C-alpha positions as CSV (number, residue, x, y, z in Angstrom):
1,M,65.5,107.4,82.7
2,L,68.9,108.6,81.3
3,T,67.9,107.8,77.7
4,T,65.0,110.3,77.9
5,H,67.7,113.0,78.3
6,N,69.7,111.8,75.3
7,C,72.6,111.0,77.6
8,S,75.4,108.9,76.0
9,F,76.7,106.2,78.3
10,H,80.1,106.2,76.6
11,S,80.8,109.9,75.9
12,I,82.8,110.7,79.0
13,H,84.5,113.7,77.5
14,Q,81.3,115.8,77.8
15,N,81.6,116.2,81.5
16,S,79.3,119.1,82.1
17,T,76.6,117.6,79.9
18,L,76.8,114.3,81.7
19,I,76.5,115.9,85.1
20,T,73.5,117.9,84.0
21,H,71.8,114.8,82.6
22,L,72.4,112.9,85.9
23,Q,71.1,115.8,88.0
24,N,67.9,116.0,85.8
25,S,67.4,112.3,86.2
26,L,67.8,112.5,89.9
27,Q,65.2,115.3,90.0
28,Q,62.8,113.3,87.9
29,I,63.1,110.3,90.3
30,T,62.5,112.6,93.3
31,S,59.4,114.1,91.6
32,W,58.1,110.6,90.7
33,M,58.5,109.4,94.3
34,T,56.7,112.5,95.6
35,A,53.8,112.0,93.2
36,N,53.5,108.4,94.4
37,L,53.5,109.3,98.1
38,F,57.2,108.3,98.6
39,T,59.9,110.3,100.3
40,L,63.5,110.2,99.1
41,N,65.7,109.9,102.2
42,S,68.6,112.3,101.4
43,S,70.7,111.0,104.3
44,K,70.6,107.5,102.7
45,T,70.9,108.6,99.1
46,E,74.3,108.0,97.5
47,F,75.6,108.8,94.1
48,L,78.4,106.6,92.7
49,L,80.5,107.3,89.6
50,I,82.7,104.5,88.3
51,G,85.9,105.1,86.4
52,L,89.7,105.6,86.6
53,K,91.2,108.2,88.8
54,Q,92.1,110.3,85.8
55,Q,88.6,110.1,84.4
56,L,86.8,110.9,87.7
57,S,89.1,113.8,88.3
58,K,87.6,115.5,85.3
59,L,84.1,115.2,86.8
60,H,84.4,117.8,89.5
61,D,81.0,119.5,90.3
62,S,80.2,121.2,93.6
63,S,76.5,120.5,93.2
64,L,77.0,116.8,92.9
65,T,78.1,114.9,96.0
66,T,79.4,111.4,95.2
67,T,80.5,108.6,97.4
68,H,83.5,106.3,97.1
69,S,81.6,103.1,97.6
70,S,78.0,101.9,97.9
71,R,76.3,98.7,99.1
72,N,73.8,97.0,96.9
73,L,72.2,93.7,97.8
74,G,74.9,93.2,100.4
75,F,77.8,93.7,97.9
76,I,80.0,96.8,98.1
77,F,80.9,98.5,94.8
78,D,83.7,101.1,94.8
79,E,84.4,103.8,92.3
80,H,87.2,101.9,90.6
81,L,85.7,98.4,90.9
82,T,88.7,97.0,92.8
83,F,86.3,95.5,95.4
84,S,88.8,96.3,98.1
85,D,86.1,97.6,100.4
86,Q,84.0,94.5,99.8
87,I,86.8,92.1,100.5
88,S,87.8,93.9,103.6
89,A,84.2,93.9,105.0
90,L,83.8,90.3,104.0
91,S,87.1,89.2,105.6
92,K,86.2,91.0,108.8
93,S,82.8,89.4,109.0
94,C,84.1,85.9,108.2
95,C,87.0,86.2,110.8
96,Y,84.4,87.0,113.5
97,H,82.4,83.8,112.8
98,I,85.6,81.8,112.5
99,R,86.7,83.0,116.0
100,E,83.3,82.0,117.3
101,L,83.5,78.6,115.7
102,R,86.9,78.0,117.3
103,C,85.4,78.7,120.7
104,I,82.7,76.1,120.4
105,R,84.7,73.6,118.2
106,P,85.7,71.3,121.1
107,Y,82.1,70.6,121.8
108,L,81.1,69.8,118.2
109,D,81.6,66.7,116.1
110,F,83.2,67.0,112.7
111,K,80.0,66.9,110.7
112,T,78.3,69.6,112.7
113,A,81.4,71.9,112.6
114,S,81.6,71.4,108.8
115,T,77.9,72.2,108.4
116,I,78.2,75.4,110.4
117,A,81.3,76.5,108.5
118,T,79.7,75.9,105.1
119,S,76.4,77.5,105.9
120,I,77.6,80.6,107.8
121,V,81.1,81.4,106.4
122,H,81.4,79.6,103.1
123,S,78.1,81.0,101.9
124,K,79.5,84.5,102.4
125,L,82.6,83.7,100.3
126,D,80.4,82.3,97.6
127,Y,78.0,85.2,97.5
128,C,78.4,87.0,94.1
129,N,81.8,85.6,93.8
130,S,81.7,85.7,90.0
131,L,82.5,89.4,90.4
132,Y,85.9,88.5,91.8
133,H,86.8,86.7,88.5
134,N,90.4,87.7,87.4
135,L,90.9,90.1,90.3
136,P,94.6,90.6,91.1
137,N,96.2,87.7,93.1
138,Y,96.8,89.8,96.2
139,Q,93.0,90.4,96.4
140,L,92.1,86.7,95.9
141,N,94.8,85.7,98.4
142,R,92.9,87.6,101.1
143,L,89.8,85.5,100.4
144,Q,91.9,82.4,100.3
145,Q,93.5,83.1,103.7
146,T,90.0,83.4,105.1
147,Q,89.0,80.0,103.6
148,D,92.3,78.5,104.9
149,S,91.6,79.8,108.4
150,L,88.1,78.3,108.3
151,A,89.3,74.9,107.1
152,R,91.8,74.7,109.9
153,A,89.2,75.6,112.4
154,V,86.9,72.8,111.2
155,V,89.6,70.1,111.4
156,K,91.3,71.6,114.5
157,A,94.6,71.9,112.7
158,P,97.4,74.3,113.7
159,K,98.1,77.4,111.7
160,S,101.3,76.0,110.4
161,S,99.7,73.0,108.9
162,H,99.7,72.6,105.1
163,I,96.3,73.6,103.7
164,T,96.0,71.6,100.5
165,P,95.4,68.2,102.2
166,I,92.9,69.8,104.6
167,L,90.9,71.3,101.7
168,K,90.9,67.9,99.9
169,S,89.7,66.1,103.0
170,L,86.8,68.6,103.3
171,H,86.1,68.4,99.5
172,W,86.4,72.1,99.3
173,L,87.6,73.9,96.1
174,K,90.0,76.8,96.5
175,V,88.6,80.3,96.1
176,N,89.7,80.9,92.5
177,E,88.4,77.4,91.6
178,R,85.1,78.0,93.2
179,I,84.8,81.3,91.2
180,E,85.5,79.4,88.0
181,Y,83.1,76.6,88.9
182,I,80.2,79.1,89.5
183,L,80.9,80.8,86.2
184,L,81.0,77.6,84.3
185,S,77.9,76.2,86.0
186,L,76.0,79.4,85.3
187,T,77.1,79.5,81.7
188,Y,76.1,75.8,81.2
189,K,72.7,76.4,82.7
190,V,72.0,79.4,80.6
191,F,73.3,77.6,77.5
192,T,71.1,74.5,78.0
193,T,67.9,76.2,79.3
194,S,68.2,79.6,77.5
195,Q,67.2,81.2,80.8
196,P,67.3,83.9,82.0
197,S,66.9,85.7,78.7
198,Y,69.1,88.7,79.6
199,L,72.0,86.4,80.1
200,N,71.1,84.1,77.2
201,N,71.3,87.1,74.9
202,L,74.9,87.6,75.7
203,I,75.9,84.0,74.6
204,S,76.6,83.1,71.0
205,V,78.0,79.9,69.7
206,Q,81.0,80.1,67.3
207,S,80.6,78.0,64.2
208,P,83.1,75.1,63.9
209,R,86.1,75.7,61.7
210,S,86.7,72.1,60.8
211,I,84.8,68.7,60.8
212,R,87.0,67.5,63.7
213,S,85.8,70.3,66.0
214,S,82.2,70.0,64.9
215,S,81.3,68.1,68.1
216,V,82.9,70.8,70.3
217,V,80.8,73.8,71.4
218,T,82.8,77.0,71.5
219,L,81.3,80.3,72.7
220,S,82.2,83.4,70.8
221,R,83.9,86.3,72.4
222,P,81.6,89.3,72.8
223,P,82.5,92.5,70.9
224,T,84.5,95.0,72.8
225,I,81.7,97.5,73.2
226,S,79.5,95.0,75.1
227,L,82.1,93.9,77.6
228,K,81.2,94.4,81.2
229,I,83.6,96.1,83.7
230,T,83.9,92.8,85.5
231,D,84.9,90.9,82.4
232,R,88.6,91.2,83.0
233,S,89.7,87.9,81.3
234,L,89.7,89.4,77.8
235,W,91.8,92.4,78.6
236,T,95.4,93.2,79.4
237,P,95.8,95.5,82.4
238,A,96.3,98.5,80.2
239,Q,93.2,97.6,78.1
240,R,91.1,97.1,81.3
241,K,92.0,100.6,82.5
242,R,90.9,102.2,79.2
243,A,87.7,100.1,79.3
244,F,86.4,101.1,82.7
245,F,83.9,103.6,81.3
246,I,82.9,101.4,78.4
247,F,80.0,99.6,80.0
248,C,76.5,98.7,78.9
249,Q,73.4,100.7,79.6
250,S,71.7,98.1,81.9
251,F,74.8,97.9,84.2
252,Y,75.0,101.7,84.4
253,L,71.4,102.0,85.4
254,F,71.8,99.2,87.9
255,I,74.7,100.9,89.7
256,F,72.9,104.3,89.5
257,M,69.7,103.0,91.0
258,A,71.5,100.9,93.6
259,A,73.5,103.9,94.8
260,L,70.4,106.0,94.9
261,F,68.2,103.9,97.0
262,S,70.6,101.8,99.1
263,G,71.7,102.9,102.5
264,P,75.3,103.3,103.7
265,G,75.2,100.1,105.7
């Protein structure tokens, strides 16, 4: 949709032009929905711009109302991609279920309690957890505290008990380890099956530099221009800040359409 208006996804210095293109795109979507007997619910329509505070401050426009965060497929994206709102909402939801589990824990055997904890709470921690990759430690620690509380509730351990032996007894990986495991598993599946194609196109194998390393498969780093906002591992903090607005067309459209059609809750 934005391409039809010759909108550059990386030229953030043309603020007025960018706003005009976005407004035209929104008008086209509204017209399309009307022509196809749909109605755009303005009360549930949100517009989310992603960038640094300095960058977003340059995009002031009274005719364009933006939101600080938007939910898409159950995951909350904020305007700076810190995921603070997502982690806060997730922690609140998990703590509620953990309190309920503690209430009924005396009447459950260990296997049942572990199954409930895994299916209700751990599934929430694992949902889209690859987006948490390389977040600051203080953010990941909030998720880790939730997992620690869940583990102690399952084994009926006091809050002061050491958590590492408990996690080992439950065969649970820590939050950061689970994130890396999911990423590695996904990469391996894409590499071996070449599916889905939109992820397989992002993977390229680096040619071996010596005979000794010929049996080792090494993935090449993607070029800078194709890095996603969530790909923090290849950047220093200063580089990540400068790269917030360098994101690919598909991800931009994903955020735009998600913010447009998703409701506030």
